[in-house]
N, C-alpha and C positions, 0 to 999 in steps of 0.2 A: 611413593605414592602420589597419586595427583587428583584424590578425590578431597573434598573439602571437609564434609564431616568426620566425624570418628566411624570406625566400621563396628557394625552392628554383630553381634553375637554370631559365629559361624560362618561369617563372610570370608570370602576368599582373602589372603593377605598378598600384598604384592612381594615381589621376591627381593631378597638383600642378601649379603655375604657379609657377615661379621667374623672377624678375624682379630680378637682378641690376643695381644702379643705381651701385656705389661702386668707382672704380679705388683698388686696393690697392698700396701701395709700401712694402716692408720692406727695411730693411737698417740696419747701424750707421753713423749720421751722416746719415740720409735727412733730416734737418732741413734740410739745407743746401738742400736743395730747395722749400723752403717758397716763397720770395721768388717763384721762376720760375713755380711753379706757380700761385701767387697772381695773377701780373702776367696768366697766360692769361684769368683771370676778369673782371679790372678793374683800375683805379688805385687804388682805396680801400676798404678792408678794416676789419672790424670785428672786435677780438681779443677774445675772452671766455677768462677764466683765475681763478685764485684766488691769494691771498697766498703760500700756500705756493710757487709755481711761480716766483714773482716772489725769494721767498727764495733757493731752489735755482739760479738764473739763467737758468732756462729762458724765461722770460718775455724777458730782455733778448737772449737769444739770436734767439730768433723776430721779436723786433722788428727786429734788425740784420739779420737775411736778408731780411726785407720792404724793410726802406729801400734795402739795397744794389741790390735791382731796381727801385726806384724806386715801390714802393708805400707810399703813405700811409695810415697806421694810427690807428683809433682804437679805443682799447681799454677793456674794463673788467674789473680784475681782483679782485672783492670778492664772489666768489660761495663761498655757504657749502655745506657737505656737505651733501645731500638738497636741493637747492634747491628752493625754494617759490616760489609766485604773486608774492611781494615780490621775491624775487630778481631773477625774470624782468623785473618792471616796472622795477625801478632801472637794470637793464641797458639796456633799452627805451629810456629816457630819455637815456641817453647815444648811443644808436644814433638814434634818432629823425632828427635835426637834422644828422646826418652824410653823407647821401646816399652811402652805401656801396654796393658792387658785389658784396661777397660778405662771409661770416662765416667767421670761425675758432675752431675750438674746441680750446684746449689745457689738458689737464689730466686728470682723472678723469672718470667719468661723470657727475660733477656740473656740470662746465664744460660737457662736450658737450652734456648735456641743456639745459642754460640756455642754449646758443648756439641749439639747435633753437628753443625755445620763443620766445625773440626773433624768431628766423626767422618763426615764425608770426605773431606780431603785428605785425609790420614789415611784411610784405606783406601780411596780409590783416584786420588789425585786431581789434578785440573784446580777450575777455579769455581766457585760458587754459582755463578752464572751457567755452568755445563749443567747444573741439577736442579735448574728452576723447571717445574713441573712435577712431575709424578714418576717414578720407576726408573731412573737414569742413572743408576747406581749399579755397576755390572758385578761388583765384588763384594763379598761378604763386609759387614760392619763391625765393629767393636762392641762387646755388650756395656749399656751405659744404665747409671742408677741415675734418678732425678729425684732431689730433696726440694721440692718447692717452699720458698718461706713467705709467698705474699700468695692471696686466693684472689688470684688474676686469669690469667691466660689458658692455664690448664695445659700447659705444653707436655706435662708430664705424661698425658694420655694421648699424644698425637705423635704422628709420624713423620710432622714437617717441622721443619726449620724455618722460621721466618726472618730473612735476612735483606737487609737493604742496601740496596748497591750505593756505594761510598759517594757516587759523583752525583747521581739523580735524586738519590734518597727515598725512591720507590722501593717498597717491600718486594722481596722474591719469595714465593712459596715453594720450598723446596721438599719433595715429600716422596718419600720410600720407606715401604713396610719393614726394611731391613734398620731405620732409622728409629723405629719404635724401643721406647726405653723397656729393658729387660726388667727393672722393678722402680716404682714409685714409693716412696716415702713419705706419707701423709705425718706430718707431726704439726698440730696445731701450737705448741708450745713456740714454735720457731717463728710464729707470725704473730706474738703480742709484742714485738719489739716495734713494729711498724707503727708511724705516725697516725694519726686520724686522718690526716689530709693523703698521705699515701693509701690508706685502707681506703677512703671514698673513690679515688681516682683508679685503682686498681681493680675495685670490688663492683663496678659499673659494667666492666668488661664480660665478666662470667654472667651477669644477668642479661647482657646482651646477647650472649650464645646461647642461653637456655632459650631466649623469645626467637632469636631467627633460625636455630636449627630446629624448632618444633615446626617450621612452615617451609623449609627450603622444597625446591623440586625433588631432590633425593633423599628428603625424610622417610623413613621406615618404622617398622615396628619396634625394632631395637633403639633407632636413634632418639624416637619420641617417648622411650622409658626414660631414658638417659636427662632428655631435655626437662619431661615435667618433673621428674624428681629433683633436678638439680634448681630449677624454679622455686618449688616447694622450699627446699632449704635456704636457698638465699635469700628470698623474698621475707622468711622468718629472721633468718640469724644476722641480716644486714642491720636493720634498726638497732638490735641489740647490742651488735658489736661496737657501733659508734657511741652508744649510751652507756656500755660496759667494757672496755677495751680489753680488761684482762679475764673476760668472761670466755674460759676455755669451751665450754660446751658449743657457744655462738662461734668463737674462732673455728672450731672443730666443722661446723655446719657449714660455715663460708669455704673453708677448703675443701671439704666432700664435694659440696655443690658446686665448685670451680673444677672439680676434676671429672665430675659427672659431665658438666658441661663440656668440657675438652673431651671426653670420650663421643660425645654427642657430635660435635663437628668431625671427629675422624669418621664417623658413618654418615653424615650428611651435609658437609659443608656449612658454608655462611651464607649471606645475602648482600642485599645492597649497602646497609648501616656501614659495614666493615670497607665494601668499594669507595664509599664517600668519606670514610674517615683518613682512609691512605693518602690521598692528595692534601687533604688538609695538614697531617703530620709532614709530609714533605715538603710544602711551601712555607709554613707559618711554625714549624717545630712544634707544632701543638700535641700535647700529651694525647697517647692513644685514647685513652681512659675519656678525658675531656671532650676530644670528637667523637666518639661515640655516643656519650651522653647527650649531646647535643642533637646528634641526627636521628637517634633510634625513634622518638615518638613521632618524629615525619615520615618514616619508612613504615612503622604501624599503620598510620592513616593510610599512606599510600597504596600499602598491601591488602587493607578491609576489603575492597571488593572482591578479591578472590579467595582469601583464606580467613574469613570474618569468624567464621564457625570455631576455626581453629583456636583464634585470638580469646573466643569465648571460654574456650578450655581452659585459657592461663588465668582469664579475669577471674572465673569461677572458683578455681583453686585456692585464690587469697580472698574469696568472699566479696569481690567487688560487684558483681550481679550473676545472673543464671548464664549460663553459657550459650543458650539460645537466643539472649538479649541482643537486639540488632545494635543497641549503641555499646557493646561490649568492646569491640576495636576502638573507641574512643575513649570510654573508662579505661582501657588499658593505655593507653598513649597518653592520658592524663596522670595514670599514674605513676608512671614512668618520668613523664615530666616533673611531676611533683616530687618523687624521689630523689632526682639530681638537684633540683632547687634545696630540697632541704639536706642535702649535703653539702651546700655552700659551694656547688659548682656551677660556671656559666650555663645556661641554657639556649643561649642564641648566638648567631658566630660574630654579630656585632661586638658582644661582649667580649670574644676570642682574640679580637682587632684582626679578624679575616678583612683584606680588601675585597669588595664588591666586584669591582672591576675583573679579579680575577677566576671568577665564578666559571664563565664559558671553559676556559682552559681547564680548571679543575673537573669540570663535567667530562670533556673529551678523557680526561684521564683517567676519571672513575668509570667510563664505559670500557676502558680496558682492564680493568682488574676482574681478575678471574672469579672473586667470590661473587662479584655481582650476577653471573652468569648463572646461579642457581637461586635467585631471587624467584619467589612463586609468582610474583606480576613481571613480565618483562620490561626490561629498562633500558631505556635510548639515551643519547647524548642529551637530548631535551629533557627526558624524564630526571636524568641527574641535576641537570640545570634547575629544573622546577623546584626540587627537593632543596638544594643549596639556598635557592632564594626563599623558600619557605621558613627556613632554619635561621636566615638572616637576621631577624628582627623578633625581638619578643611577642610581639603584636599579633605576629602569624599565627601564633598558637592559637589565638583566639578564637 
């Protein structure tokens, strides 16, 4: 869609191709279905997770449900945050000789992305760089079950694996419809063990997904349904979760909201915020959610001349103003800035200890990021440099 305002009743819809491939099961305690679901795909599973999930007891519970169903399990539980090509290779070494029938990703986006990366290489060979882009896997891939334990990336709803090059630390988006998960198990009980700091850092990511996917150049009738519903769920549930960490309804709203936002990405891609975030993570090891939280309000302001009315939809959805209010984009940007601040996260790059001298380099790198090509307002190296400069000091938001 290229029009700024919502389509009136009876108007012609822009063409789209909606191809859902993932069965979604939501509810408290649905992890108990993991064994039965896995059994339907085969007898040997490869489980990918991380040390934190092992410490929280989630790995043990998953293994128990699998073993009760008679599913043999080989597992790798040493995934690092923002998985690199090295993480995928180490996991692949464990899976390669196991003759597995399916793959299970248990954890946050890092575990799920690493599991998808293993699926690419285990079934199609080569290295991750070979699959950078879309549709480069020639052979069938194994069925995969995703069990998210954070309300973050929405990776379980996407056919992309985000894997960083171990040398440059730049993320590669490796996408193929064959990599889409067969099943996503959304169990809010698994997210209760997250510390508040993790809840806030991971939670800003789906919020940005909802905001960005609603306005991209690839947005369509389906993606905007997902984006808007995700926005409503997340904006409502996030404050509740931080105030009441054990509130299952709020945790569920976050988890489903993150999933819907991930499904929106699958249909409309992302924008300049994510293009700006990747160089920050690569050069300063900045957590993805923190980088996103700093940059998102500035991108909203940058895009406002092109998609102001669409931002008005989001602002009106949560009662900030009328959708046709000319100040809606600024109100939305201010709301997002306030959310990040209220969660105790930094709101400018200076507070993140980013070197201003590196801004020109990061701007050039951001301009090469694929996600930026879908931003509703075209971005140049100069645009990205201006956005970094605006985000450098708190006073620039005034």
